[in-house]
C-alpha positions in Angstrom: 109.6 6.0 179.0 113.4 6.5 179.3 115.9 3.9 178.0 117.5 1.7 180.7 121.0 2.9 181.7 123.9 1.3 180.0 125.9 -1.1 182.1 128.9 0.4 183.8 132.2 -0.5 182.0 134.3 -3.0 183.9 137.7 -2.0 185.1 140.7 -4.0 183.7 142.5 -6.5 185.9 145.7 -4.5 185.9 146.3 -1.2 187.7 145.1 1.3 185.2 145.6 5.0 184.4 142.0 6.1 184.9 142.7 9.3 183.1 139.4 11.1 182.2 137.3 9.1 184.6 133.8 10.6 185.2 131.6 9.0 187.8 128.5 9.9 185.7 129.7 8.7 182.3 132.9 6.7 182.5 133.9 5.7 186.0 136.8 3.6 184.7 138.5 6.2 182.5 141.7 5.3 180.6 142.4 1.6 180.8 146.1 1.8 180.0 148.3 0.0 182.5 150.4 2.4 184.6 154.0 2.9 183.8 156.2 1.5 186.6 156.7 4.2 189.2 153.9 6.4 187.9 150.1 6.6 188.2 149.5 7.2 184.5 149.9 5.1 181.3 152.5 5.9 178.6 149.9 7.9 176.6 149.1 10.2 179.6 152.5 10.6 181.2 154.0 14.1 181.4 156.5 14.7 178.6 159.5 14.7 181.0 158.4 11.5 182.7 157.8 9.8 179.3 161.2 10.9 178.0 162.8 9.5 181.1 161.0 6.2 180.8 161.9 5.8 177.1 165.5 6.7 177.8 165.7 4.0 180.4 164.7 1.3 177.9 167.3 -0.9 176.2 167.0 -3.4 173.3 165.4 -6.6 174.4 163.7 -5.1 177.4 160.2 -6.3 178.5 157.4 -3.8 178.0 153.9 -3.8 179.4 151.4 -1.4 177.8 148.2 -3.2 178.1 145.1 -1.1 177.3 147.2 1.9 176.2 146.1 4.1 173.3 149.0 4.5 170.9 149.2 7.3 168.3 151.6 6.6 165.5 154.2 9.0 166.9 154.0 7.5 170.4 154.5 3.9 169.0 157.4 5.1 166.9 159.0 6.7 170.0 158.6 3.4 171.9 160.1 1.3 169.1 163.0 3.8 168.6 163.9 3.4 172.2 164.1 -0.4 171.7 166.1 -0.5 168.5 169.3 -2.5 168.4 172.2 -0.2 167.6 173.8 -2.8 165.4 170.8 -3.5 163.2 168.7 -0.4 163.8 165.7 -2.8 164.1 163.3 -3.0 167.1 164.2 -5.7 169.6 161.6 -6.5 172.3 161.6 -9.0 175.1 158.1 -10.0 176.4 155.7 -7.5 175.0 152.2 -7.0 176.5 149.9 -5.0 174.3 146.6 -6.7 175.3 143.5 -4.5 174.6 145.8 -1.7 173.3 144.5 0.5 170.6 146.8 1.6 167.7 145.8 4.7 165.7 147.3 5.0 162.3 150.1 2.7 161.1 151.3 0.3 163.7 154.8 -0.3 162.3 156.4 -3.4 163.7 158.3 -4.1 160.5 161.3 -6.4 161.0 160.8 -6.2 164.8 162.1 -9.1 166.9 159.9 -10.3 169.9 162.3 -12.3 172.0 159.6 -13.3 174.4 155.9 -13.8 174.1 154.1 -11.0 172.1 150.7 -10.4 173.5 148.1 -8.6 171.4 144.9 -10.2 172.6 141.9 -7.9 172.2 144.1 -5.3 170.6 142.5 -2.9 168.0 144.5 -1.8 165.0 142.6 1.2 163.5 144.9 1.6 160.6 147.5 -0.7 159.0 149.1 -3.3 161.1 152.6 -3.8 159.7 154.5 -6.9 160.9 156.4 -7.7 157.7 159.5 -9.8 158.4 158.9 -9.6 162.1 160.2 -12.5 164.2 158.3 -13.9 167.1 160.7 -16.1 169.0 158.2 -16.8 171.7 154.5 -17.2 171.3 152.4 -14.6 169.4 148.9 -14.1 170.8 146.4 -12.1 168.7 143.3 -13.8 170.0 140.2 -11.6 169.5 142.3 -8.8 168.0 140.6 -6.5 165.5 142.4 -5.3 162.4 140.3 -2.5 160.9 142.8 -1.9 158.1 145.3 -4.0 156.3 147.1 -6.6 158.5 150.5 -7.5 156.9 152.6 -10.3 158.2 154.4 -11.1 155.0 157.7 -13.1 155.5 157.1 -13.0 159.3 158.5 -15.9 161.4 156.5 -17.4 164.2 158.9 -19.7 166.1 156.4 -20.5 168.8 152.6 -20.8 168.8 150.8 -18.2 166.8 147.3 -17.7 168.0 144.8 -15.6 166.1 141.6 -17.3 167.4 138.5 -15.2 166.9 140.5 -12.4 165.4 138.7 -10.1 163.0 140.5 -8.9 159.8 138.3 -6.2 158.3 140.8 -5.3 155.7 143.3 -7.5 153.8 145.2 -10.0 155.8 148.6 -10.8 154.3 150.7 -13.7 155.6 152.5 -14.4 152.3 155.8 -16.3 152.8 155.3 -16.3 156.5 156.8 -19.2 158.5 154.9 -20.7 161.4 157.3 -23.0 163.3 154.8 -23.7 166.0 151.0 -24.2 166.0 149.1 -21.6 164.0 145.7 -21.1 165.4 143.1 -19.1 163.5 140.0 -20.8 164.9 136.8 -18.7 164.5 138.8 -15.9 162.9 137.1 -13.6 160.4 138.9 -12.5 157.3 137.8 -9.9 154.8 140.5 -11.2 152.4 143.3 -13.5 153.4 146.6 -14.2 151.7 148.9 -17.1 152.9 150.7 -17.6 149.6 153.9 -19.5 150.0 153.4 -19.6 153.8 155.0 -22.5 155.7 153.2 -24.2 158.6 155.7 -26.5 160.3 153.2 -27.5 163.0 149.4 -27.8 163.1 147.5 -25.1 161.3 144.0 -24.6 162.7 141.4 -22.7 160.8 138.3 -24.4 162.3 135.1 -22.3 162.1 137.0 -19.5 160.4 135.1 -17.2 158.0 136.8 -16.0 154.8 134.5 -13.2 153.5 136.7 -12.5 150.5 139.3 -14.5 148.6 141.4 -16.9 150.6 144.8 -17.5 149.0 146.9 -20.5 150.2 148.8 -20.9 146.9 152.1 -22.7 147.2 151.6 -22.9 151.0 153.2 -25.9 152.8 151.4 -27.7 155.6 154.0 -30.0 157.3 151.5 -31.1 159.9 147.7 -31.3 160.2 145.8 -28.6 158.3 142.4 -28.2 159.9 139.6 -26.3 158.2 136.6 -28.0 159.8 133.4 -25.9 159.7 135.3 -23.1 158.0 133.3 -20.9 155.6 134.8 -19.6 152.3 132.3 -17.0 150.9 134.5 -16.5 147.9 137.2 -18.4 146.0 139.5 -20.5 148.2 142.8 -21.0 146.5 145.1 -23.9 147.5 146.9 -24.1 144.1 150.3 -25.9 144.3 149.9 -26.2 148.1 151.7 -29.2 149.8 149.9 -31.2 152.5 152.5 -33.4 154.2 150.0 -34.7 156.7 146.3 -34.9 157.2 144.1 -32.2 155.6 140.7 -31.8 157.3 137.8 -30.1 155.6 134.9 -31.7 157.3 131.7 -29.6 157.2 133.5 -26.8 155.4 131.4 -24.6 153.2 132.8 -23.2 149.9 130.4 -20.6 148.5 132.7 -20.0 145.5 135.3 -22.3 143.9 137.6 -24.5 145.9 140.9 -24.6 143.9 143.4 -27.3 144.6 145.2 -27.4 141.2 148.6 -29.0 141.4 148.3 -29.5 145.1 150.3 -32.4 146.6 148.9 -34.6 149.3 151.9 -36.7 150.6 150.2 -38.9 153.1 146.7 -40.2 153.9 144.2 -37.5 153.2 140.5 -37.1 153.9 138.8 -34.2 152.2 135.3 -33.6 153.4 132.6 -34.1 153.7 132.0 -30.5 152.6 129.7 -28.5 150.3 130.9 -26.4 147.4 128.5 -24.1 145.6 131.0 -23.7 142.8 133.6 -26.0 141.4 136.1 -28.2 143.2 139.2 -27.9 141.1 141.8 -30.6 141.6 143.4 -30.7 138.2 147.0 -31.7 138.3 146.9 -32.6 142.0 148.9 -35.6 143.2 147.7 -38.0 145.9 150.6 -40.1 147.3 148.7 -41.9 150.0 145.2 -43.3 150.5 142.6 -40.6 149.8 138.9 -40.1 150.6 137.1 -37.3 149.0 133.5 -36.6 150.1 131.7 -33.5 148.8 128.5 -32.1 147.4 129.5 -29.7 144.6 128.3 -28.3 141.3 131.4 -29.7 139.4 134.5 -31.7 140.3 137.5 -31.2 137.9 140.2 -33.9 138.2 142.0 -33.5 134.9 145.5 -35.1 134.9 145.4 -35.9 138.6 147.6 -38.7 139.8 146.3 -41.2 142.4 149.3 -43.2 143.6 147.3 -45.2 146.2 143.8 -46.4 146.8 141.1 -43.7 146.8 137.4 -43.3 147.2 135.4 -40.4 145.8 131.9 -40.1 147.1 129.8 -37.3 145.6 126.5 -35.6 145.3 125.2 -33.2 142.7 128.5 -33.1 140.9 129.5 -33.3 137.2 132.9 -35.0 137.2 135.7 -34.5 134.7 138.5 -37.1 135.0 140.2 -36.6 131.6 143.7 -38.0 131.5 143.7 -38.9 135.2 146.1 -41.7 136.3 145.0 -44.4 138.7 147.7 -46.8 139.9 145.5 -48.4 142.5 141.7 -49.0 142.7 139.7 -45.8 142.7 135.9 -45.7 143.3 133.7 -42.9 142.1 130.3 -43.4 143.8 127.1 -41.3 144.2 126.0 -40.8 147.8 122.3 -41.5 148.2 121.6 -39.0 151.0 123.3 -36.0 152.6 126.7 -36.7 154.2 126.7 -37.4 157.9 129.4 -36.0 160.2 131.0 -38.0 163.0 128.8 -36.2 165.5 125.7 -37.5 163.7 124.7 -34.2 162.1 124.1 -34.0 158.4 126.0 -31.6 156.2 123.7 -28.7 155.1 123.2 -28.5 151.3 121.3 -25.2 151.0 123.9 -23.8 148.7 122.9 -26.5 146.1 119.1 -26.3 146.6 118.6 -24.9 143.1 120.1 -28.1 141.5 117.6 -30.3 139.6 118.7 -33.4 141.5 121.6 -34.9 143.5 122.7 -37.2 140.7 126.4 -37.6 139.9 127.3 -37.2 136.2 130.5 -38.3 134.7 131.5 -35.8 131.9 134.6 -37.5 130.5 137.0 -40.4 131.0 139.1 -39.7 128.0 142.7 -40.6 128.3 142.0 -42.7 131.4 143.4 -46.2 132.1 140.2 -47.7 133.5 141.8 -51.0 134.7 141.5 -49.8 138.3 138.3 -47.7 138.0 135.0 -48.5 139.7 131.9 -46.5 139.0 128.8 -46.9 141.2 125.3 -45.4 140.7 126.5 -42.6 138.4 125.0 -41.1 135.3 127.1 -41.9 132.2 124.5 -40.5 129.6 126.9 -37.6 128.7 130.2 -39.3 129.4 132.9 -39.3 126.7 134.7 -42.7 126.6 136.8 -42.5 123.4 140.4 -42.4 124.1 140.2 -44.4 127.4 142.0 -47.7 127.6 141.2 -51.0 129.3 137.5 -50.2 129.3 136.9 -53.9 129.3 138.2 -53.9 132.9 136.0 -51.1 134.0 133.7 -52.1 136.8 130.1 -50.7 136.9 128.2 -51.2 140.1 124.6 -50.3 141.0 122.4 -48.3 138.7 124.7 -46.7 136.1 122.6 -44.8 133.5 123.5 -44.5 129.9 121.9 -42.4 127.1 118.9 -43.9 125.2 117.9 -44.0 121.6 115.2 -41.6 120.5 111.9 -43.1 121.6 108.8 -43.6 119.4 108.4 -43.7 115.6 110.2 -41.2 113.4 110.0 -40.4 109.7 113.1 -40.5 107.6 112.9 -40.1 103.8 109.1 -40.6 104.1 109.6 -43.9 105.7 108.7 -44.8 109.4 111.8 -45.5 111.5 111.7 -47.0 115.0 115.0 -47.6 116.9 115.6 -50.7 119.0 115.6 -49.7 122.6 119.2 -49.9 124.0 121.9 -48.1 125.9 124.1 -45.8 123.8 127.2 -43.7 124.2 127.0 -39.9 124.1 129.5 -39.9 121.2 127.1 -42.0 119.1 124.4 -39.4 119.8 126.7 -36.7 118.6 127.7 -38.6 115.5 124.2 -39.6 114.5 122.9 -36.1 115.1 125.4 -34.8 112.5 124.3 -37.1 109.7 122.3 -35.6 106.8 119.3 -37.8 107.4 119.3 -37.7 111.2 116.0 -37.9 112.9 115.0 -35.8 115.9 116.0 -37.0 119.3 119.7 -37.6 118.9 121.7 -35.2 121.1 124.0 -33.0 119.1 125.1 -30.9 122.1 127.6 -33.3 123.5 130.3 -31.0 124.9 133.8 -31.9 123.7 132.7 -34.9 121.6 134.8 -33.8 118.6 135.1 -35.6 115.3 134.3 -39.1 116.5 132.8 -41.7 114.2 132.0 -45.4 114.0 135.6 -46.4 113.6 136.4 -45.0 117.0 133.1 -46.0 118.7 133.1 -49.7 117.7 136.1 -50.6 120.0 134.5 -48.7 122.9 131.3 -50.6 122.5 133.3 -53.8 122.3 135.3 -53.1 125.5 132.2 -52.1 127.4 130.4 -55.2 126.2 133.1 -57.3 127.7 133.0 -55.3 130.9 129.3 -56.1 131.3 129.9 -59.7 130.4 132.6 -60.0 133.0 130.2 -58.4 135.5 127.6 -61.1 134.7 125.3 -58.5 133.2 124.2 -60.1 130.0 121.3 -57.7 129.3 123.7 -54.7 129.4 126.2 -56.6 127.3 123.5 -57.2 124.6 122.9 -53.5 124.3 126.6 -52.8 123.7 126.9 -55.7 121.3 124.1 -54.1 119.3 126.0 -50.8 119.4 129.2 -52.4 118.3 127.6 -54.1 115.3 125.9 -50.8 114.4 129.2 -49.0 114.4 130.8 -51.7 112.2 127.9 -51.6 109.8 128.3 -47.8 109.4 132.1 -47.8 109.3 133.2 -47.1 105.8 136.9 -46.9 106.6 137.7 -50.1 108.7 134.9 -52.4 107.4 135.0 -53.8 103.8 132.0 -53.4 101.5 131.3 -57.2 101.6 131.4 -57.2 105.4 129.1 -54.2 105.6 126.7 -56.0 103.2 126.6 -59.0 105.5 126.1 -56.8 108.5 123.2 -55.0 106.7 121.6 -58.4 106.0 122.2 -59.5 109.6 120.6 -56.3 110.9 117.7 -56.4 108.5 116.9 -60.1 109.1 117.2 -60.3 112.9 118.6 -57.1 114.4 121.9 -58.8 115.0 120.1 -61.7 116.5 118.5 -59.6 119.2 115.2 -59.3 117.3 115.2 -62.9 116.1 112.1 -63.9 118.1 110.0 -61.4 116.2 111.4 -62.4 112.9 110.9 -66.1 113.7 107.2 -65.4 114.3 107.0 -63.4 111.0 108.8 -66.2 109.1 106.4 -68.8 110.5 103.4 -66.7 109.7 104.6 -66.2 106.1 105.3 -70.0 105.8 101.8 -70.8 107.0 100.2 -68.3 104.5 102.3 -69.6 101.6 101.5 -73.2 102.4 97.8 -72.5 102.6 97.9 -70.6 99.4 100.2 -72.7 97.3 101.7 -75.6 99.2 98.9 -77.8 100.2 97.1 -79.8 97.5 93.3 -79.4 96.9 92.7 -83.0 97.9 94.8 -85.6 99.4 96.0 -88.0 96.6 94.3 -91.4 96.9 96.1 -94.7 96.4 95.0 -96.9 93.5 95.6 -100.7 93.1 95.8 -102.2 89.6 96.5 -105.8 88.6 95.8 -108.6 86.0 94.0 -111.9 86.8 95.6 -114.6 84.8 93.3 -116.8 82.7 92.4 -119.9 84.6 93.3 -118.4 87.9 96.6 -118.2 89.7 98.7 -115.5 91.4 97.5 -111.9 91.0 100.0 -109.0 91.0 98.8 -105.5 92.1 100.5 -102.2 91.4 99.7 -99.5 93.9 100.1 -95.9 92.7 99.1 -92.4 93.8 98.1 -89.4 91.8 100.4 -86.3 91.9 99.2 -83.6 94.3 97.1 -81.0 92.5 97.1 -77.3 93.2 93.9 -76.2 95.1 91.1 -74.8 93.0 88.5 -74.2 95.7 88.6 -72.4 99.1 92.2 -72.3 100.3 91.6 -70.5 103.6 89.9 -73.2 105.7 90.5 -74.2 109.2 91.6 -77.6 108.2 94.2 -76.3 105.7 95.5 -73.8 108.4 96.0 -76.7 110.9 98.0 -78.7 108.3 100.1 -75.6 107.3 100.8 -74.8 111.0 101.8 -78.4 111.7 104.2 -78.4 108.7 105.7 -75.0 109.8 106.2 -76.1 113.4 108.0 -79.2 112.2 110.2 -77.2 109.9 111.4 -75.0 112.8 113.1 -78.1 114.4 114.4 -79.6 111.1 111.7 -82.2 110.9 109.8 -83.2 107.8 106.1 -83.1 108.2 105.4 -86.1 105.9 102.5 -84.3 104.4 101.7 -84.5 100.7 102.7 -81.1 99.2 102.6 -79.5 95.8 105.8 -78.7 94.1 105.7 -75.1 95.4 104.9 -76.4 98.9 108.0 -78.7 98.8 110.2 -75.7 98.1 108.4 -73.6 100.7 109.0 -76.3 103.3 112.7 -76.7 102.3 113.2 -72.9 102.7 111.5 -72.8 106.1 113.6 -75.8 107.3 116.7 -73.8 106.4 115.8 -70.3 107.8 113.5 -70.9 110.7 115.8 -73.2 112.8 118.5 -70.5 112.5 116.1 -67.8 113.6 115.0 -70.1 116.5 118.6 -70.4 117.6 119.1 -66.7 117.5 115.9 -66.1 119.4 117.0 -68.5 122.1 120.3 -66.7 122.4 118.6 -63.3 122.5 116.2 -64.4 125.2 119.1 -65.9 127.2 121.1 -62.7 126.8 118.2 -60.7 128.2 117.6 -62.8 131.3 120.9 -64.2 132.2 122.9 -62.8 135.1 
């Protein structure tokens, strides 16, 4: 079975040369537009006719060579005919090169296009050289194909520059170019693109563009809207030191490598995202002058030494966040997004690039050097966050479910003694410090990146500030955990805490766990009191009263003296139900400072006095501990 015949090529809309046409194979032939007064295109004119045509051209003349095939010598001859005698540079009026093909180097270096320059559907098989070219009218390169290097360095586009759907198979260089009108690169495909130090004075559209290699916009200036919606960066995208004077749009943009915005300046309101970055979003050193919204799903977000000079909201997924030494002059919120981001058209942002991530949680790596007075954290993981060095942590607002590190669970053995840690929230720096102690048990995390030589003296103020932040947020249970951490750091601090104070703290910790374990110790104290009273405090028998008196001879008034024997230590069975009931009654009365009124032995009297001193204090601590765990 033979293959179906190929469709016949369509003839162009202009009168064409038709050189080499063959009814069987190519009925159209050469598609080059005819030179005025001739039936052939410039490439197929007779030598004498071509020379006559070129000799008749003057600088600034309009030229129309649509569909023409240019060899390098033929293009050079055309441009030589259009050179300005004063500058020796090509000077063209309106130039029509639509669907033309340029073999070899297409050298338009320093050329001036006084009118519109049309290169739509043109094919540059070699290098396209437009360095320092000036396009005074519009420049149309829509659907053009650059098979080699396309160099527009220092070019000036005074009108609209349209490169929509263009394909750059080699490097595309627009370094130091100036676009005074709209720059349109929608749906363009770049092998590697360089726009370093380029200036976009009007809107720059890169919507749905594909950058297969590196994309460099370092030090570029966007004076109007910069639109990169639905663009795809398959390698690193560099916007270092770029200036966005108006809106920057990156909705549904996909960064398969790093997105670099270091030292970028956003002078007005900016909305970055929602977008997905499989690598790192690097904003370190960036400055946000106006309100900012950043929405992205990324592996890591680096915002070291950023400056936020207006309100901002950062909504994230999957990211580990580094905000070391960032400056917030107005409220800034860092929040975890529960589900995939939704675009204005209702579609969700695809996150396949991060499918290998264990979860979509947002983790804060460090807040060191941050003034947290304007910072709000919502639903983020702080289990590995470094807090030391941050200021005004007492004004930090924590919303939603913010997770902290936990103490090692279960029972551990230290120096042949069982150890069980009180369950509480802890800081990553405490994990690092405890893991470095000689008698550390397993479970403390030593691998806290960047923790450095931090000890109890530095951690106690952090715990104190976070405790106040929880209290101000009406979260007493969370505040209790950080109170415990503060006391622990004071107890272990050998530089800022005196020996006497450490001794008191050790006793406070041993007796009641800083008041947070007082309920258990109260129960133990009551049990011990009951046991001691049953063993030594209650007499063997209740002392009986005796009345003695003398009857005067002959009768008269009788005087009686009533006495009672001293309580005697028990000699028989001390562990009876009746004695337990009495001991329990005495103990319960002592908890509330009441005397039982029971007859006690000498030892029992001292036991009751001791319990009336210790147990009410433990009861008060227990009440405070329970209140702290349930109050909101």
